[in-house]
N, C-alpha and C positions, 0 to 999 in steps of 0.2 A: 411456667417459669417461677423461680423462687430466689431466695438469697444465695443459694448454692450456685445458681447460674449467673449471678451478678446483680440482681435486683437489690438496691441498697437497703431496703426494709420490706418486710413481708406484707404489711397492711397498706393497701392501695385505696386512697380516698377519691382520686380523680383520674380519668383516662381520656385521651383524645388521639386521633390519628391526624397528623398534619398534612397539608397539601403536598408536601414533599415525600410522604409515605412513612415517616417515622411514627412510632407509637410513643406517646409521652405519658408517663405515669407519675402522678403526685402521691407521695407516700406520707405515712404518719410518723415523721421523725427522721426519715432518710433523705429528705429533699425530693428532687424530681429526677426521673431517669428517662433517657431517650434511648429507644430500642430500634435497631435497624433490621431486625429479623434474625440477627446472629449474636450480637453482644450489646450490653448496656453501657451507656455513658451517663454518669451521675453528676448532679450539680447540687451543692448544698450552701450553707451560710458562707463557707470559705470562698465560694465562687461568686457571692454577691446576693444570695437570697436573703430576704429579711428574717426568715425562720425556716427550719427544716421540716416543719409540718405543713404540707401542701394540701389545701382543700379544694382548689378549683384551677382549671386550665381552660384556655380558649385561644384560638388563633385569630389574629386580626386580618383585615383585607390586604395588608402589606406582607403577610407571612410571618410576623413576629408572634411568638408564643408568650401569652400573658400568664403569670403564675401567681395565684392567690394563696397567701400563707396565713398562718395564725397571727402574724404580726405585720401584715402589709402586702404590697404588690410589687412584683418585678416583671420585667419583660426580657425575653431571650431573642436576640436578633444577630444573625451572622456570627455565631460563636461567642457572643458576649452577653452577660446578664447585666441589665441596667436597672437601677432603682427607679420606681415611679413615685413622684412627689405628690403631695396634696392630702394624703390621709394622715390623721393624727397618729402619733407613735403607738404601736402596739394594737392597732385595730385588727380584729379577726375578720379576714375576708373569707366568706363562705361560698360565694358564687360569682362567676364571671360570665358575661354574655356580650356579643356584639349586637348593638341596636341597628335598626333600619337605616340610620344615618351614618353608620360606620364607627360610631363612638363606642368605647368600652363601658359597660355597666358593671359596677362592683357592688355586690350585696355583702353587707358587713353585719357585725353584731350591734351596730348603731345606725342602721339605715342604708341608703344607697348613694354612691358617688358615680359620676360619669366623667369621661374625658378621653384623652389620647396620650400619645407618647410624651407630650409636654407636661402632663399632670392630670390629676383628677380633682374635681370639685363636688361638694355635696349637692345633690339634686334638690332643687327648690320646688315646692308644690306637694306632690303626693308622697313625700318621704315618710315612711312608716315610723312609728315610735319604737318599734321592736326590731329584732334581727330579721334580716332577709336571708332565707336559706336557699332559694332557687330563683333564677331569672330565666325567662324564655322570651325570645323575639319570635313572634308567630308569622305565618304567611300573609297576614293582613296588615303588617307593619305596626302591630301593637307590641308593647313590652309588658309582660306579666311578672309581678313580684309576689313570691310566696313568703309569707311572714310567720314569725314564731308565735304570734298570738291569734292564730286562726284566721287571719285575713288574707285576702287575695286582692291585689291592686292591678288594674289594667291601665297602662299609660298609652294614650293615643297622641296623634299630632295636634289635637285640639284640647286636650285636658286629660282627666283621669276618672275612673270609677272604682269604687271599693265594693268588695263582696265578702260577706261573712260565711265561713264554712263551719263556724262553731255551732250553728243551728243543727247541722247534720251530725256533727261529731263534737259535742261540747268539750271545750278545753283543748281541742286538737291544734297541732302545729303543722302548717303546710311545709313539706320537706322537698318535694320534687314536682316538676312540671314537664309534660310532654304533649306535643301536638300530633294528632293522627294525620294520616294522608288525606282524610276527609275534612280536616280543619277543626276537629273536636279537641277540646282541652281536657287532659287527664291530670288530676291532682293527687299526689301521694302525700299522706299525712302520717303522723306517728300513731294514729288510731285506725288506719285502714285507708 
């Protein structure tokens, strides 16, 4: 599918399928589109998004769709887009994840925020000094943070650990995280 079929912009930065079966696509400048298998419904700044460049999408346990943009976070619930408070104005949200406790984790160009529909607060403790590009809640109830400066942080219920990937790939920036069915963690970087 493309712009000719109703996609608001051809570059897609994020995609999820919701529990209701819709395909949600975050675009680079066209906002977010919801696809029912036949047609697209688009949402942009005029509908309440903080910005039309959408970098991240996640569905929370209540079925709301969280939308991370170049200038903040919003959430879609029952046909309405709500602003999410707590982030400084203009903060670039690069990643969203639901933690083991059901809270939303937002990776930004200035660290990590956590919270719920009432708002987000800056994570205290293992908050990295650089941007967080990806977040993964694994099958062992850990939350992994992939950072811009080659670091990987594992947050557990009792603390956190930091890992340097720069030894393997000097100057590398961690960009993607995925857990295999066997529980292994794969890390994608800008160097391999």
